[in-house]
C-alpha positions in Angstrom: -8.3 14.6 -7.0 -5.7 11.9 -7.6 -2.9 12.7 -4.1 -0.5 10.7 -4.5 3.6 10.2 -2.5 4.3 9.0 -5.8 6.0 11.0 -8.3 3.3 9.7 -10.9 0.2 8.1 -11.4 0.2 4.5 -12.7 -1.9 4.5 -16.0 -1.2 7.7 -16.4 0.8 9.8 -18.7 1.7 13.7 -16.6 0.3 16.3 -19.5 1.5 19.8 -17.6 2.9 20.5 -14.3 0.9 23.6 -13.1 3.7 24.3 -10.1 4.4 23.6 -6.2 1.5 23.8 -3.7 1.3 23.6 0.1 -1.2 23.6 2.7 -1.2 23.9 6.8 -3.2 23.3 9.7 -2.2 23.9 12.9 -3.6 23.0 16.4 -3.3 25.3 18.9 -1.7 24.6 23.1 -5.3 24.8 24.7 -6.1 21.5 22.6 -2.7 20.3 24.2 -4.3 20.6 27.5 -7.8 19.1 26.9 -5.7 15.9 25.7 -3.8 15.2 29.5 -6.9 16.2 31.3 -8.2 13.4 30.0 -5.2 11.1 30.3 -8.2 8.5 30.8 -8.3 8.0 27.0 -4.7 7.1 27.1 -4.1 3.4 26.8 -0.3 1.8 26.1 0.9 5.6 25.8 -1.4 5.9 23.1 -3.8 9.4 23.2 -6.9 8.0 20.7 -8.2 11.9 21.0 -4.9 13.1 20.2 -4.4 10.7 17.0 -7.7 12.2 16.4 -7.1 15.4 15.7 -4.0 14.3 14.4 -5.7 12.7 12.1 -8.2 16.0 11.3 -5.2 18.6 10.9 -3.6 16.7 8.1 -7.4 16.0 6.6 -7.3 19.9 6.4 -3.9 20.3 5.5 -4.3 18.4 2.2 -7.5 19.5 1.1 -6.1 22.9 1.5 -3.8 22.1 -0.8 -5.9 19.6 -2.9 -8.4 23.7 -3.2 -5.2 25.7 -4.0 -3.9 22.6 -7.0 -7.6 23.0 -8.3 -7.3 26.5 -8.8 -4.5 26.2 -11.1 -6.5 23.4 -13.1 -4.5 20.0 -11.9 -6.4 16.8 -11.5 -3.9 15.4 -9.7 -0.8 15.9 -7.1 2.5 13.7 -7.2 5.3 13.6 -4.5 2.9 14.3 -1.3 4.9 14.6 1.5 3.3 14.9 5.1 4.9 17.3 7.5 4.7 18.3 10.9 6.7 20.8 13.1 5.5 21.8 16.6 6.2 24.6 17.9 7.0 26.2 21.2 5.3 29.7 22.4 6.3 31.4 25.5 5.0 29.8 28.8 5.5 26.8 27.7 3.0 27.1 25.5 2.7 25.0 21.7 1.5 24.7 19.0 1.7 21.8 16.1 1.7 22.0 12.9 0.5 19.9 10.4 1.5 20.5 6.5 0.8 18.8 3.7 2.5 20.0 0.4 3.9 18.1 -3.4 3.7 19.0 -6.8 0.1 19.8 -9.0 -0.4 17.8 -12.4 -2.2 17.8 -14.8 -2.4 13.8 -15.6 -4.1 12.2 -19.0 
């Protein structure tokens, strides 16, 4: 499955537009507590563990989006947009949602 942020794929013609597809992944509040408990991972204001979890969530969201596109008969997803959203829950807890959306297409 080809995935691109552009509105087409160089060297290919869009033969059919299948529709909008998306995928989501949510990180729970306990993950954030675990990250801050391991404060020694933080170097120069960055946490390798936190970045790795975000990377995994992005991969899961894109994979889910591609599965939906495949179900529609697409062989590519164009115009992909990644969004990161913080969801605040009661008692100071929260979650982070990573969503991927794009247009499922069949290309030559």
